[in-house]
C-alpha positions, -999 to 999 in steps of 0.1 A, spaced: 272 -548 849 303 -570 834 325 -561 809 322 -580 775 353 -589 750 362 -558 726 344 -562 699 361 -576 666 342 -557 636 340 -570 599 369 -570 577 359 -544 552 388 -543 530 426 -562 524 453 -562 504 453 -593 478 478 -619 482 510 -607 468 495 -571 477 486 -560 435 449 -557 444 425 -552 466 397 -567 480 365 -550 492 336 -565 511 308 -556 484 283 -534 511 259 -540 481 253 -573 486 241 -573 518 225 -582 542 213 -614 517 247 -623 507 279 -616 517 309 -610 492 337 -605 485 353 -582 452 388 -580 445 394 -545 423 425 -547 401 424 -513 375 419 -478 388 384 -482 368 371 -510 391 382 -487 425 363 -456 408 331 -479 402 336 -493 430 331 -465 449 309 -444 432 283 -474 431 285 -483 467 303 -510 471 325 -492 492 310 -460 511 312 -442 541 337 -413 541 364 -429 562 365 -461 539 360 -438 505 396 -428 514 408 -456 528 399 -475 493 416 -452 474 452 -450 492 450 -489 491 436 -491 454 467 -461 443 490 -485 463 477 -514 452 485 -500 410 518 -490 420 531 -524 433 512 -539 400 530 -516 379 565 -522 387 550 -565 390 544 -561 353 573 -543 343 597 -567 359 579 -595 342 583 -578 308 621 -568 314 607 -531 315 626 -503 332 598 -485 347 615 -460 371 603 -437 398 593 -410 373 575 -427 349 554 -440 378 548 -409 393 531 -399 363 506 -431 368 503 -419 398 491 -383 387 467 -399 370 454 -424 395 449 -398 420 435 -371 398 410 -397 385 399 -412 420 394 -378 431 366 -370 417 344 -401 421 329 -385 450 324 -351 460 314 -344 489 334 -369 515 366 -351 518 380 -376 534 389 -392 499 407 -360 487 425 -358 518 440 -395 517 449 -390 479 471 -359 492 486 -379 513 495 -404 492 510 -373 468 532 -361 493 542 -394 501 554 -397 467 570 -367 465 553 -346 446 549 -309 447 523 -284 439 526 -257 416 521 -221 423 484 -226 418 479 -251 444 471 -279 416 494 -317 416 520 -312 399 549 -340 387 576 -319 396 593 -342 421 606 -327 455 631 -341 477 614 -345 509 622 -359 543 633 -395 537 631 -398 499 659 -397 477 659 -385 437 674 -421 430 648 -439 444 634 -468 424 599 -480 410 598 -503 434 605 -483 464 585 -457 455 558 -485 451 564 -500 490 563 -461 501 530 -458 486 516 -486 503 532 -478 532 513 -447 531 481 -464 528 488 -493 551 492 -459 579 461 -441 568 443 -482 575 461 -479 611 452 -443 619 416 -448 609 412 -479 632 429 -458 659 403 -431 653 375 -452 653 388 -461 685 396 -430 704 359 -415 687 341 -445 705 357 -441 740 351 -403 742 313 -407 733 309 -436 754 308 -413 779 275 -402 768 255 -433 770 250 -448 802 232 -486 808 203 -488 792 204 -457 770 182 -460 736 205 -444 705 188 -434 669 212 -431 639 206 -428 599 223 -445 572 252 -462 585 286 -452 603 295 -477 618 325 -506 612 318 -507 574 321 -474 565 352 -473 586 379 -491 586 381 -497 626 349 -498 647 332 -471 631 320 -430 635 285 -435 652 287 -471 662 319 -465 678 302 -460 711 275 -484 707 302 -513 707 327 -500 733 294 -491 758 287 -527 749 327 -538 760 319 -512 792 288 -540 796 263 -513 796 228 -525 775 228 -504 749 194 -504 723 197 -486 686 169 -477 665 187 -476 626 165 -455 601 158 -470 571 175 -446 555 160 -438 520 165 -444 483 191 -471 491 184 -482 527 220 -483 544 207 -482 577 182 -511 570 206 -530 552 239 -521 562 237 -510 598 211 -534 610 234 -562 602 262 -549 615 246 -541 650 227 -579 647 260 -596 637 278 -578 673 240 -588 687 237 -550 698 200 -549 696 188 -535 669 150 -519 658 145 -508 619 123 -479 614 117 -463 585 124 -427 579 90 -411 582 85 -433 615 111 -413 631 85 -381 641 62 -403 654 90 -421 681 99 -391 688 70 -381 701 59 -419 717 92 -428 731 120 -405 725 154 -418 720 178 -408 745 208 -397 722 216 -390 689 246 -401 668 248 -393 630 284 -400 608 294 -373 591 311 -370 553 323 -332 556 320 -306 585 331 -276 579 348 -249 598 321 -234 617 307 -275 626 277 -273 599 279 -307 588 272 -327 555 258 -357 564 234 -385 542 205 -374 538 176 -377 559 200 -362 586 190 -328 587 158 -339 593 167 -359 619 182 -330 637 154 -306 635 136 -335 652 155 -340 682 157 -301 689 121 -298 692 115 -325 715 151 -316 735 173 -349 726 208 -342 720 221 -344 683 259 -355 682 281 -355 650 305 -383 658 337 -383 625 374 -384 626 394 -351 620 398 -361 588 363 -353 579 369 -315 593 374 -292 563 389 -260 577 394 -247 543 353 -248 537 342 -224 561 303 -235 564 280 -256 549 271 -231 520 307 -241 508 301 -281 505 298 -295 472 267 -318 471 268 -350 451 236 -358 425 227 -392 422 208 -409 391 178 -408 391 169 -442 389 185 -457 425 148 -438 434 123 -447 404 139 -487 396 167 -484 430 159 -524 439 150 -541 406 110 -528 405 95 -493 394 83 -473 422 77 -444 406 67 -431 369 95 -442 345 98 -407 334 93 -385 361 114 -364 369 136 -370 400 158 -345 425 180 -368 444 210 -353 472 229 -378 485 240 -350 511 220 -324 537 236 -297 556 227 -302 592 234 -266 602 259 -262 637 234 -246 659 217 -279 658 246 -298 670 251 -303 705 289 -316 704 311 -329 677 332 -352 688 367 -372 668 392 -388 683 408 -354 699 375 -354 721 341 -340 729 338 -304 712 315 -278 718 304 -244 703 319 -221 690 331 -249 663 351 -228 646 380 -228 674 377 -260 690 372 -278 653 408 -261 645 421 -267 675 410 -309 671 428 -308 633 462 -289 645 464 -318 676 458 -345 653 484 -330 624 511 -327 650 511 -360 662 512 -374 623 539 -353 619 557 -372 648 546 -402 635 567 -395 600 538 -410 582 527 -381 559 562 -382 546 562 -418 540 593 -423 561 581 -453 575 580 -482 554 578 -503 579 549 -525 567 555 -525 528 576 -558 525 535 -573 533 520 -592 501 551 -588 484 
């Protein structure tokens, strides 16, 4: 085996030149076209998340955080142009509205709420006794009550940058831990897209494929098509092909035949929310893949950053499941594929019980049952590391001048 060059993922998201908007790679256009889209308003950010122009739990959170940071920068620039004395208090009021709106954009992905709450804390926004965000300002460490709106906007952008950079580190960590599960010649099956285009880095479920390839291992991947919006065939196959990884697309209902005739060595999937007990919500169709893997003795692994672990949700039964538009099934790609008036049940996610999960891989390592203990320890360690860096309080504004 020879060591390949370090994988460089496509640029999923970036600041505009002056930092008052965010530019994304529009994933609804893949694989036919590689198109960027600028997000300039809170409605733009909300629509991009809801319409799956950006998708994947980590990238959804990053997009919301960067979107809010850009909106804050934009508000300051507009006030300066109009000679309006925008103060930090007024900007915090706007921030609350942006946060409240965006955290409702997709209910299942916990990273969205996690990232938005970090921006609230970075702005020194307190919580009221009932746990809801309030406009009251609290002097968190490193935050002065007399700071200007421009300083607050810089703080928000710095925190959004840290969320992005932290996700890149977490993806790399996940990949390095899980690459140990792959040997030269391993075959992986995955569902939906939990690669670079679902994150700010090299992905979650696909991260070990990229790391193992860097190590010189030959890895082959089966990508479930992933009905109804084909994130596996449109995005995972495109991403792996761009990286030079051997990938074969199968329709979702072909997975059982594959397991029966030529079973893969391992299953890697991502997650949008992991409950405290290790139950896992992921793209609809993940549960059936887990059942197949269990029946055929193939290990089933879930890969996600600790930001996807929701210790406040006890079991998978408590995870809210997003319901998607009926037309995504009846008229998903422009042609009627069911009667126009046919009733449709379209959950975006299903929940895989922890008993079907061989291991959960985070940036902290490979976690085994009982997940209640191992996940709580991983989250505590990650939060401790984050506190040491001081990102949550927003005291590090080292990147705030970028894009000014």
